PLY file of the C-alpha trace (Angstrom):
ply
format ascii 1.0
element vertex 509
property float x
property float y
property float z
element edge 508
property int vertex1
property int vertex2
end_header
-55.87 70.77 100.89
-58.86 70.88 103.39
-57.96 74.20 104.72
-57.99 75.76 101.45
-61.30 74.20 100.68
-63.16 75.70 103.31
-61.39 79.16 102.79
-62.40 78.66 99.03
-66.15 77.78 100.14
-65.77 81.05 102.73
-64.54 83.07 99.59
-67.85 82.02 97.55
-70.09 82.83 101.00
-68.68 86.09 101.08
-69.08 86.53 97.58
-72.24 85.81 97.17
-73.41 88.10 100.42
-72.01 90.65 98.54
-73.52 90.23 95.37
-76.63 90.42 97.05
-75.38 93.68 98.45
-74.02 94.94 95.12
-76.99 94.48 93.04
-79.49 96.25 95.94
-77.12 99.12 96.85
-76.40 100.04 92.83
-79.73 100.09 91.69
-81.18 102.20 94.72
-77.43 104.60 94.08
-78.42 105.04 90.93
-82.18 105.51 91.33
-80.94 107.83 94.11
-78.99 110.27 91.73
-81.97 110.03 89.61
-84.11 111.39 92.38
-81.26 114.04 93.62
-81.00 115.54 90.12
-84.93 115.77 89.80
-85.31 117.39 93.32
-82.57 119.62 93.41
-82.20 120.61 89.90
-79.07 120.25 87.53
-77.13 123.85 89.16
-77.58 122.12 93.06
-76.69 118.89 91.60
-73.41 120.58 89.98
-72.55 122.86 93.26
-72.55 119.81 95.65
-70.68 117.73 93.72
-67.79 120.27 93.72
-68.46 122.02 96.55
-68.33 118.12 98.44
-65.09 117.70 95.75
-63.13 119.92 98.29
-63.87 117.63 100.92
-63.21 114.45 99.17
-59.72 115.65 98.25
-59.29 114.70 102.10
-60.58 111.26 101.83
-57.08 110.46 100.72
-56.41 110.11 104.18
-59.42 107.97 104.85
-58.39 105.79 102.17
-54.84 105.09 103.56
-56.02 104.86 106.73
-58.39 101.86 105.71
-55.67 100.14 103.76
-53.22 100.13 106.58
-55.79 99.24 109.15
-57.28 96.33 107.11
-53.40 95.35 106.40
-52.08 95.15 109.86
-55.19 93.62 111.15
-55.65 90.75 108.89
-52.07 89.84 109.07
-52.31 89.94 112.64
-55.59 87.77 112.20
-53.39 85.49 110.26
-51.05 85.22 112.89
-53.53 84.25 115.15
-52.12 87.10 117.77
-55.33 88.67 119.57
-52.81 91.03 122.30
-51.32 92.59 118.39
-54.98 92.88 116.98
-55.95 94.85 119.93
-52.63 97.15 120.06
-53.71 97.26 116.04
-56.96 98.61 116.80
-56.08 101.24 119.46
-53.26 102.35 117.49
-55.78 102.82 114.54
-58.43 104.38 116.17
-56.33 107.02 117.71
-54.94 107.52 114.98
-57.91 108.21 112.93
-59.20 110.95 115.47
-55.89 112.55 115.36
-56.10 113.23 111.64
-60.00 113.84 111.58
-58.99 117.09 113.62
-56.22 117.93 112.05
-58.24 117.52 108.53
-61.37 119.89 110.01
-58.61 122.29 110.80
-57.42 122.34 107.33
-60.86 122.51 105.72
-62.40 125.08 107.68
-59.48 127.75 106.51
-58.49 126.55 103.27
-61.32 125.39 101.83
-63.73 127.86 103.14
-61.17 130.15 101.58
-61.15 127.96 97.66
-64.88 127.67 98.13
-65.78 131.46 98.24
-62.91 132.67 96.13
-62.00 130.25 93.60
-64.85 128.28 92.69
-67.93 129.06 89.69
-70.78 129.21 92.12
-74.09 130.85 90.19
-75.10 133.96 91.92
-77.47 133.85 94.96
-76.25 130.10 95.88
-72.98 130.76 97.76
-74.49 130.82 101.13
-76.55 127.36 100.64
-73.15 126.46 99.11
-70.91 127.26 102.30
-73.47 125.39 104.12
-73.55 122.56 102.23
-69.61 122.53 102.98
-69.88 122.57 106.60
-72.71 119.63 106.59
-70.16 117.89 104.00
-66.88 118.31 106.40
-69.34 115.89 109.25
-69.85 113.74 107.02
-66.38 113.25 105.66
-65.53 113.04 110.14
-68.27 110.54 110.47
-66.58 108.65 107.76
-63.40 108.70 108.42
-63.78 107.81 112.47
-65.38 104.56 111.08
-62.72 103.17 108.85
-60.86 101.23 111.93
-64.34 99.35 112.97
-65.21 98.61 108.97
-61.56 97.38 108.34
-62.24 94.84 111.81
-65.59 93.78 109.76
-63.22 93.10 106.59
-60.30 91.04 108.50
-63.08 89.07 110.48
-64.36 88.40 107.14
-67.67 89.17 108.59
-69.01 90.45 104.84
-72.76 89.00 106.12
-72.98 92.11 107.98
-70.84 94.84 105.61
-73.02 93.72 102.93
-76.57 94.38 105.35
-74.87 97.71 106.34
-74.43 98.70 102.90
-78.17 97.88 102.19
-78.53 99.68 105.25
-76.73 103.28 104.24
-78.12 103.26 100.35
-81.92 102.53 101.52
-81.63 105.73 103.86
-79.70 107.87 101.27
-82.57 107.26 98.87
-84.95 108.35 102.05
-82.83 111.38 102.37
-83.43 112.19 98.41
-87.41 111.92 98.55
-87.45 114.09 102.09
-85.53 116.90 101.33
-88.51 118.38 98.38
-90.98 118.32 101.59
-89.57 119.76 104.67
-89.67 123.32 103.24
-86.24 124.66 103.69
-83.86 125.01 100.95
-83.04 121.73 99.48
-79.12 121.78 98.93
-79.17 122.68 102.37
-81.79 119.99 103.79
-79.47 117.37 101.52
-76.09 117.98 102.92
-77.84 118.35 106.64
-80.07 115.07 106.27
-76.30 113.16 105.06
-74.57 114.27 107.93
-77.05 112.81 110.66
-76.66 109.56 108.45
-73.22 108.93 108.58
-73.26 109.30 112.04
-75.74 106.87 112.54
-73.82 104.62 110.48
-71.40 105.33 112.56
-72.94 103.87 115.35
-73.80 101.25 113.80
-70.64 99.74 112.88
-69.24 100.83 116.43
-72.17 98.92 118.32
-71.79 95.99 115.92
-68.08 95.80 116.21
-68.42 95.73 120.32
-70.76 93.22 120.50
-69.07 90.79 118.51
-65.29 91.57 118.48
-63.43 91.44 121.25
-60.45 93.36 119.75
-62.31 95.98 119.18
-62.53 97.94 122.20
-61.00 101.52 122.10
-58.57 102.14 125.13
-57.04 105.61 124.18
-53.59 103.01 123.43
-51.21 103.91 121.36
-48.45 101.39 121.04
-45.63 102.97 119.51
-44.14 100.58 117.48
-47.32 99.50 115.92
-47.65 103.52 115.48
-44.10 103.66 114.07
-44.42 100.80 111.23
-48.67 101.71 110.45
-47.77 105.59 109.86
-44.81 105.11 107.87
-47.11 102.58 106.06
-49.88 105.12 105.91
-47.25 108.03 105.01
-46.63 106.13 101.53
-50.11 105.08 101.17
-51.15 108.96 102.11
-48.67 109.81 99.27
-50.73 107.40 96.54
-53.84 108.41 97.58
-53.60 111.96 97.94
-52.37 112.13 94.53
-55.30 110.04 93.14
-57.56 112.13 95.09
-55.91 115.55 93.95
-55.76 114.51 90.27
-59.61 113.52 89.80
-60.72 116.86 92.11
-57.89 118.91 90.28
-60.10 117.88 87.03
-63.62 118.65 88.75
-62.29 121.88 89.61
-60.54 122.52 85.87
-64.28 121.57 84.93
-65.96 124.02 87.28
-63.67 126.73 85.81
-63.45 126.44 82.34
-67.27 125.09 81.61
-69.36 125.92 85.13
-71.85 124.00 87.27
-73.66 121.54 84.63
-70.31 119.98 83.39
-69.96 119.06 86.98
-73.43 117.83 87.18
-72.60 115.67 84.19
-69.14 114.19 85.98
-71.09 113.36 89.26
-73.50 111.58 87.04
-70.74 109.85 85.09
-69.19 108.96 88.77
-72.26 107.39 89.68
-72.12 105.23 87.44
-68.57 104.29 87.35
-68.94 103.51 91.29
-72.20 101.45 90.55
-69.97 99.07 87.86
-66.93 98.90 90.02
-68.83 97.89 93.21
-69.37 94.17 90.80
-65.51 93.99 90.80
-65.00 95.43 94.83
-67.62 93.12 96.26
-65.43 89.64 94.73
-62.10 91.34 95.22
-63.31 92.39 99.01
-63.77 88.67 99.37
-60.49 87.71 97.96
-58.76 90.78 99.95
-58.53 88.71 103.40
-57.27 85.60 101.93
-54.47 87.14 99.65
-53.33 89.45 102.54
-53.24 85.78 105.01
-51.62 83.82 102.27
-48.58 86.30 102.31
-48.39 86.52 105.87
-48.41 82.97 106.05
-46.07 82.66 103.41
-48.35 80.74 101.20
-46.90 81.80 97.52
-48.07 79.55 95.61
-51.84 80.12 96.74
-50.83 84.09 96.51
-49.88 83.98 92.99
-53.07 81.97 92.09
-55.52 84.25 93.74
-54.09 87.20 91.91
-54.35 85.17 88.84
-57.25 84.27 89.11
-59.41 87.39 90.92
-57.64 89.27 87.90
-59.14 87.57 85.52
-62.80 86.65 86.88
-62.78 90.01 88.08
-62.46 91.12 84.49
-65.13 88.58 83.07
-68.02 89.39 85.97
-67.37 93.86 85.06
-67.10 92.94 81.56
-70.74 92.40 79.73
-72.50 95.30 82.25
-69.79 97.66 81.26
-69.76 96.53 77.54
-74.02 96.72 77.67
-73.93 99.91 78.97
-71.09 101.92 76.91
-73.49 101.06 73.84
-76.83 101.92 75.24
-75.51 105.11 77.84
-77.52 107.59 75.75
-81.03 105.48 75.80
-79.69 104.41 79.82
-79.32 107.78 80.76
-82.53 109.59 78.89
-84.84 106.90 80.87
-82.76 106.88 84.09
-82.27 110.66 83.88
-85.32 112.39 81.94
-83.04 115.67 81.96
-79.29 114.33 80.83
-76.43 116.96 81.41
-74.51 118.03 78.75
-71.69 115.39 77.79
-72.81 112.63 80.34
-72.38 110.28 77.93
-69.38 110.35 76.21
-67.93 110.85 80.01
-69.96 107.73 81.19
-68.22 105.73 78.55
-64.95 106.84 79.25
-64.92 106.37 82.69
-66.41 102.66 82.20
-63.55 101.96 80.16
-61.56 103.13 83.26
-63.59 100.96 85.68
-63.03 97.91 83.64
-59.11 98.36 83.79
-59.63 98.88 87.35
-60.88 95.82 88.30
-58.26 93.86 86.51
-55.87 95.52 88.04
-57.56 95.53 91.81
-56.11 92.41 92.88
-52.27 94.07 92.12
-53.05 96.68 95.25
-54.27 94.35 97.89
-50.88 92.23 97.13
-48.51 94.75 97.10
-50.26 96.32 100.09
-50.26 92.81 101.76
-45.85 93.40 101.61
-45.79 96.73 103.62
-43.36 97.58 101.02
-44.87 99.94 99.03
-42.94 103.43 98.91
-41.63 102.58 94.98
-45.43 101.69 93.80
-47.18 104.68 95.40
-44.09 107.12 93.95
-44.67 105.35 90.43
-49.00 105.52 90.35
-47.89 109.28 91.72
-46.46 110.10 88.52
-48.97 108.82 86.36
-51.98 110.58 88.29
-49.77 113.78 87.53
-49.39 112.98 84.42
-52.97 113.25 83.84
-53.65 116.27 85.19
-50.72 117.67 83.69
-52.28 116.59 80.14
-55.63 117.89 81.27
-54.60 121.57 82.20
-52.79 121.82 78.73
-55.71 120.56 77.08
-58.32 122.75 78.46
-56.45 125.48 78.15
-56.71 125.20 74.28
-59.92 124.36 74.07
-60.44 120.80 73.62
-63.62 119.48 74.23
-64.29 118.36 78.49
-64.94 114.00 76.88
-61.63 114.11 75.09
-59.66 115.25 77.57
-61.06 113.26 80.46
-59.44 109.88 77.43
-55.96 110.81 78.86
-56.97 109.18 82.49
-57.02 105.69 79.94
-53.63 105.69 79.09
-52.11 107.02 81.94
-54.50 106.02 84.84
-55.43 102.81 83.47
-52.73 100.97 81.14
-49.87 102.81 82.84
-51.06 102.13 86.19
-51.18 98.67 85.06
-47.57 98.54 84.25
-46.59 99.96 87.56
-48.49 97.17 89.38
-47.39 94.03 87.10
-43.52 95.63 87.87
-44.42 96.07 91.47
-45.58 92.73 91.89
-42.32 91.14 90.26
-40.17 92.71 92.22
-42.12 92.49 95.25
-42.63 89.03 95.86
-41.44 87.68 92.32
-44.86 87.09 90.60
-44.11 85.69 86.81
-44.83 88.12 84.85
-45.22 86.18 81.87
-47.40 83.46 83.57
-49.72 86.20 84.15
-49.40 87.61 80.65
-50.43 83.95 79.01
-53.07 82.99 81.63
-54.81 86.09 82.40
-53.56 88.86 79.70
-53.60 86.69 76.23
-56.97 85.38 76.95
-58.83 89.06 77.90
-57.16 90.38 74.71
-58.25 87.45 72.79
-62.18 87.73 73.79
-62.09 91.45 73.44
-60.86 90.81 69.52
-64.40 89.19 69.03
-66.33 91.87 71.28
-65.35 94.64 69.74
-66.29 94.85 66.56
-69.51 92.94 67.35
-70.61 95.64 70.06
-68.95 98.77 67.45
-71.37 97.07 65.06
-74.54 97.04 66.76
-73.98 100.90 67.91
-73.39 101.88 64.72
-76.26 100.02 63.13
-78.89 100.79 66.07
-80.01 103.20 68.62
-82.04 103.58 71.14
-84.84 100.80 72.73
-84.38 98.49 69.71
-80.22 98.92 70.23
-80.78 97.66 73.39
-83.02 94.65 72.57
-81.07 93.55 70.26
-77.61 94.19 72.00
-78.47 92.57 75.23
-79.10 89.12 73.88
-76.41 88.86 71.45
-73.77 90.69 73.22
-74.05 88.93 76.06
-74.50 84.96 73.99
-71.38 85.96 72.28
-69.77 87.40 75.57
-70.61 83.70 77.64
-69.48 81.89 74.63
-65.69 83.26 74.67
-65.75 83.72 78.49
-66.22 79.53 78.56
-63.77 78.86 75.65
-61.15 81.50 75.55
-60.92 83.54 78.36
-61.19 80.18 81.02
-58.87 77.45 80.85
-59.83 74.12 80.84
-59.38 73.32 84.61
-61.60 76.46 85.36
-64.07 75.26 82.73
-64.15 71.85 84.65
-64.89 73.45 87.87
-67.64 75.18 85.93
-68.80 72.22 84.68
-68.49 70.45 88.27
-70.27 73.15 89.97
-73.63 74.05 87.43
-73.67 69.34 87.83
-73.48 69.76 91.71
-76.14 72.33 91.84
-78.55 70.19 88.95
-77.80 67.32 91.20
-79.33 69.26 94.28
-82.38 70.56 92.34
0 1
1 2
2 3
3 4
4 5
5 6
6 7
7 8
8 9
9 10
10 11
11 12
12 13
13 14
14 15
15 16
16 17
17 18
18 19
19 20
20 21
21 22
22 23
23 24
24 25
25 26
26 27
27 28
28 29
29 30
30 31
31 32
32 33
33 34
34 35
35 36
36 37
37 38
38 39
39 40
40 41
41 42
42 43
43 44
44 45
45 46
46 47
47 48
48 49
49 50
50 51
51 52
52 53
53 54
54 55
55 56
56 57
57 58
58 59
59 60
60 61
61 62
62 63
63 64
64 65
65 66
66 67
67 68
68 69
69 70
70 71
71 72
72 73
73 74
74 75
75 76
76 77
77 78
78 79
79 80
80 81
81 82
82 83
83 84
84 85
85 86
86 87
87 88
88 89
89 90
90 91
91 92
92 93
93 94
94 95
95 96
96 97
97 98
98 99
99 100
100 101
101 102
102 103
103 104
104 105
105 106
106 107
107 108
108 109
109 110
110 111
111 112
112 113
113 114
114 115
115 116
116 117
117 118
118 119
119 120
120 121
121 122
122 123
123 124
124 125
125 126
126 127
127 128
128 129
129 130
130 131
131 132
132 133
133 134
134 135
135 136
136 137
137 138
138 139
139 140
140 141
141 142
142 143
143 144
144 145
145 146
146 147
147 148
148 149
149 150
150 151
151 152
152 153
153 154
154 155
155 156
156 157
157 158
158 159
159 160
160 161
161 162
162 163
163 164
164 165
165 166
166 167
167 168
168 169
169 170
170 171
171 172
172 173
173 174
174 175
175 176
176 177
177 178
178 179
179 180
180 181
181 182
182 183
183 184
184 185
185 186
186 187
187 188
188 189
189 190
190 191
191 192
192 193
193 194
194 195
195 196
196 197
197 198
198 199
199 200
200 201
201 202
202 203
203 204
204 205
205 206
206 207
207 208
208 209
209 210
210 211
211 212
212 213
213 214
214 215
215 216
216 217
217 218
218 219
219 220
220 221
221 222
222 223
223 224
224 225
225 226
226 227
227 228
228 229
229 230
230 231
231 232
232 233
233 234
234 235
235 236
236 237
237 238
238 239
239 240
240 241
241 242
242 243
243 244
244 245
245 246
246 247
247 248
248 249
249 250
250 251
251 252
252 253
253 254
254 255
255 256
256 257
257 258
258 259
259 260
260 261
261 262
262 263
263 264
264 265
265 266
266 267
267 268
268 269
269 270
270 271
271 272
272 273
273 274
274 275
275 276
276 277
277 278
278 279
279 280
280 281
281 282
282 283
283 284
284 285
285 286
286 287
287 288
288 289
289 290
290 291
291 292
292 293
293 294
294 295
295 296
296 297
297 298
298 299
299 300
300 301
301 302
302 303
303 304
304 305
305 306
306 307
307 308
308 309
309 310
310 311
311 312
312 313
313 314
314 315
315 316
316 317
317 318
318 319
319 320
320 321
321 322
322 323
323 324
324 325
325 326
326 327
327 328
328 329
329 330
330 331
331 332
332 333
333 334
334 335
335 336
336 337
337 338
338 339
339 340
340 341
341 342
342 343
343 344
344 345
345 346
346 347
347 348
348 349
349 350
350 351
351 352
352 353
353 354
354 355
355 356
356 357
357 358
358 359
359 360
360 361
361 362
362 363
363 364
364 365
365 366
366 367
367 368
368 369
369 370
370 371
371 372
372 373
373 374
374 375
375 376
376 377
377 378
378 379
379 380
380 381
381 382
382 383
383 384
384 385
385 386
386 387
387 388
388 389
389 390
390 391
391 392
392 393
393 394
394 395
395 396
396 397
397 398
398 399
399 400
400 401
401 402
402 403
403 404
404 405
405 406
406 407
407 408
408 409
409 410
410 411
411 412
412 413
413 414
414 415
415 416
416 417
417 418
418 419
419 420
420 421
421 422
422 423
423 424
424 425
425 426
426 427
427 428
428 429
429 430
430 431
431 432
432 433
433 434
434 435
435 436
436 437
437 438
438 439
439 440
440 441
441 442
442 443
443 444
444 445
445 446
446 447
447 448
448 449
449 450
450 451
451 452
452 453
453 454
454 455
455 456
456 457
457 458
458 459
459 460
460 461
461 462
462 463
463 464
464 465
465 466
466 467
467 468
468 469
469 470
470 471
471 472
472 473
473 474
474 475
475 476
476 477
477 478
478 479
479 480
480 481
481 482
482 483
483 484
484 485
485 486
486 487
487 488
488 489
489 490
490 491
491 492
492 493
493 494
494 495
495 496
496 497
497 498
498 499
499 500
500 501
501 502
502 503
503 504
504 505
505 506
506 507
507 508
């Protein structure tokens, strides 16, 4: 019991550090988008988003190797096996180096051809787009090599450093956004170059911290064959699912560019920024739980594992829903104040992606628990099918001339609801998670809360607009949400915990 208490305190401490990081990173990131849109203009902003999406196609490698490194490092740490951790880290770095070389070759050959022969780039900006593409490859390579180091930080639960590094990262990006307007060079090229330089600096920061803090992070160019085989098999299926995810998302961006032009890409870029800012709220909470979920599985603590999955899923929804709901209602006013010049369809794109982000927040713990088992082949195949279904539906709708924001709605059903059902099914088959208990303790309370919140929110949305809607919706929605959260979403034991926590804080003060 005492070990659980200390682990829960560590989760709480890490969560607070990540929340401070989240608020700062979110606010600065959103402001960076405004500055970039102003400095680059709608066309160049759209060009950077669509050109960057070619490189992002290879980000599935980054995502897959991050999941693999974190999983194997955390399991080794949970087993208190230091030699194994050293071997996992060295093998992970070696894999990263091999894959980054292969990725650069493929990007230089296939990516350059696609950029110059298939994308819809305005006249006179093709050369700048090519320079931006080359610097984007450098940025990708630096972020890719950083994976084993950031995975070590998470595995050791040094999330205070992770928070500080993220803040430094976003502040550097803010400085870059301001600098591109005063250099006198082409702004798109300058921005791409500075991002490449900044990613190199952040790689050095992580490397130096890990070398000084963890004695398991000294790279000796060792490739343990047994660990390599296990990591490669694990990563292989993660790569499969990651590639399907990135390919379908960027496939939509390419179709958007071909059918609608760079202005539509700019709108989608804005929507992705908003979604990323929101997802960071839930992700910070889930990151603090992630090592504990993996360690609970590695140590065979099944009761705690199931409890963590249910509670993290519910609390992730609670943290995500209120800001998401208020953003959906007030998106037009927020975009006008935030950006000044708002690309067409930005509001609709934002609203749809925000709904997807709420579903992703609820199902985030599923992915973490499934990754912990190492048996991910069936899960990756199933979610890849749902990703492909989303792309096929989008392609057909583009061809028949449906409005872009309506096409994007297919993502709610495929990448949202269908993926959630796949996750629940996988948890049941892999770790024996009680589906009925999950529905009773998590899904039913969430749906019950939505029965209250959706009519209230929609009523305010159609009744008011502009600043008046914001001033009315914030207090009304917040009060109703907090009330329904406390009495509908949370169970009696959770309410008792909340009251006890508040009482302790009051006594201290």
